[in-house]
C-alpha positions as a Markdown table, in Angstrom:
| # | Residue | x | y | z |
|---|---|---|---|---|
| 1 | Met | -33.9 | 62.6 | 12.2 |
| 2 | His | -32.9 | 61.3 | 9.4 |
| 3 | Thr | -28.3 | 60.3 | 8.6 |
| 4 | Asn | -26.6 | 62.5 | 6.7 |
| 5 | Lys | -24.8 | 59.4 | 4.0 |
| 6 | Glu | -21.5 | 62.1 | 2.8 |
| 7 | Ile | -19.9 | 63.1 | 6.2 |
| 8 | Leu | -20.7 | 60.1 | 7.7 |
| 9 | Asn | -18.3 | 58.5 | 4.6 |
| 10 | Gln | -16.2 | 61.5 | 5.4 |
| 11 | Gly | -16.2 | 60.0 | 9.2 |
| 12 | Ile | -15.4 | 57.0 | 8.2 |
| 13 | Lys | -12.7 | 57.5 | 6.1 |
| 14 | Lys | -11.3 | 59.1 | 8.9 |
| 15 | Ala | -11.6 | 56.5 | 11.5 |
| 16 | Met | -10.5 | 53.9 | 8.7 |
| 17 | Trp | -6.8 | 56.1 | 8.6 |
| 18 | Ser | -6.5 | 56.0 | 12.1 |
| 19 | Leu | -6.0 | 51.9 | 12.2 |
| 20 | Pro | -2.6 | 51.2 | 10.6 |
| 21 | Cys | -1.8 | 53.8 | 12.1 |
| 22 | Phe | -2.3 | 51.9 | 16.0 |
| 23 | Phe | -0.4 | 49.0 | 14.9 |
| 24 | Ile | 2.4 | 51.0 | 12.8 |
| 25 | Gly | 3.2 | 54.3 | 15.8 |
| 26 | Pro | 4.0 | 50.8 | 18.9 |
| 27 | Val | 5.9 | 48.6 | 16.2 |
| 28 | Val | 8.2 | 51.6 | 15.3 |
| 29 | Ile | 8.5 | 52.8 | 19.2 |
| 30 | His | 9.6 | 49.1 | 19.9 |
| 31 | Phe | 11.6 | 49.3 | 17.0 |
| 32 | Ala | 13.5 | 52.3 | 18.3 |
| 33 | Tyr | 13.3 | 50.9 | 22.1 |
| 34 | Leu | 15.4 | 48.1 | 21.0 |
| 35 | Asn | 18.4 | 50.5 | 19.5 |
| 36 | Pro | 19.2 | 53.1 | 21.9 |
| 37 | Leu | 23.0 | 53.6 | 21.2 |
| 38 | Gln | 22.4 | 54.0 | 17.4 |
| 39 | Pro | 22.5 | 57.2 | 17.0 |
| 40 | Thr | 18.7 | 57.9 | 15.3 |
| 41 | Tyr | 16.9 | 56.3 | 18.1 |
| 42 | Tyr | 15.4 | 60.1 | 18.9 |
| 43 | Leu | 14.2 | 60.5 | 15.3 |
| 44 | Ile | 12.5 | 56.9 | 15.0 |
| 45 | Leu | 11.5 | 57.2 | 18.5 |
| 46 | Gly | 9.4 | 60.5 | 17.4 |
| 47 | Ile | 8.1 | 59.1 | 14.6 |
| 48 | Gly | 6.9 | 56.4 | 16.2 |
| 49 | Ile | 5.5 | 58.9 | 19.0 |
| 50 | Thr | 3.6 | 60.8 | 16.1 |
| 51 | Ile | 2.5 | 58.1 | 14.6 |
| 52 | Ala | 0.3 | 57.0 | 17.5 |
| 53 | Ile | -0.5 | 60.4 | 18.9 |
| 54 | Ser | -1.9 | 60.8 | 14.9 |
| 55 | Ala | -4.1 | 57.4 | 15.2 |
| 56 | Met | -5.7 | 59.0 | 18.8 |
| 57 | Val | -6.3 | 62.4 | 16.9 |
| 58 | Phe | -7.7 | 60.5 | 13.6 |
| 59 | Leu | -10.6 | 58.5 | 15.6 |
| 60 | Phe | -11.3 | 61.7 | 17.8 |
| 61 | Leu | -11.8 | 63.5 | 14.1 |
| 62 | Gly | -13.7 | 60.5 | 12.5 |
| 63 | Leu | -15.9 | 60.1 | 16.3 |
| 64 | Lys | -16.5 | 63.6 | 15.9 |
| 65 | Thr | -18.0 | 63.7 | 12.5 |
| 66 | Ile | -20.1 | 60.6 | 12.6 |
| 67 | Met | -21.8 | 61.2 | 15.7 |
| 68 | Lys | -22.4 | 65.0 | 14.0 |
| 69 | Ala | -23.8 | 62.7 | 10.7 |
| 70 | Leu | -26.0 | 60.9 | 12.5 |
| 71 | Phe | -27.3 | 63.1 | 15.0 |
| 72 | Gly | -26.8 | 66.9 | 12.9 |
| 73 | Asn | -25.4 | 70.2 | 14.7 |
C-alpha cells in the first residue's frame, strides 16, 4: 500500500487547526464564567463553546483525512 502524501498533508493541516482551538476555547469559556453579570456574558460563552466544538470537529476531520491517506478509501 502506498501513502498519498497530498491527502496526508491536508489531514495534518486540518488537525493542526484544532490545536490552537483546544487552548483558546476553554480560556474564552473561563473568561465568560469570571464575569457572569456582564451583558456580554452569553455572547462570550457562546463564542467559547463554538471554538471548543470547532476544535473537536477539526481534529475529527483531520484524523479522518489522515486515515484515508494511509489506508485508502
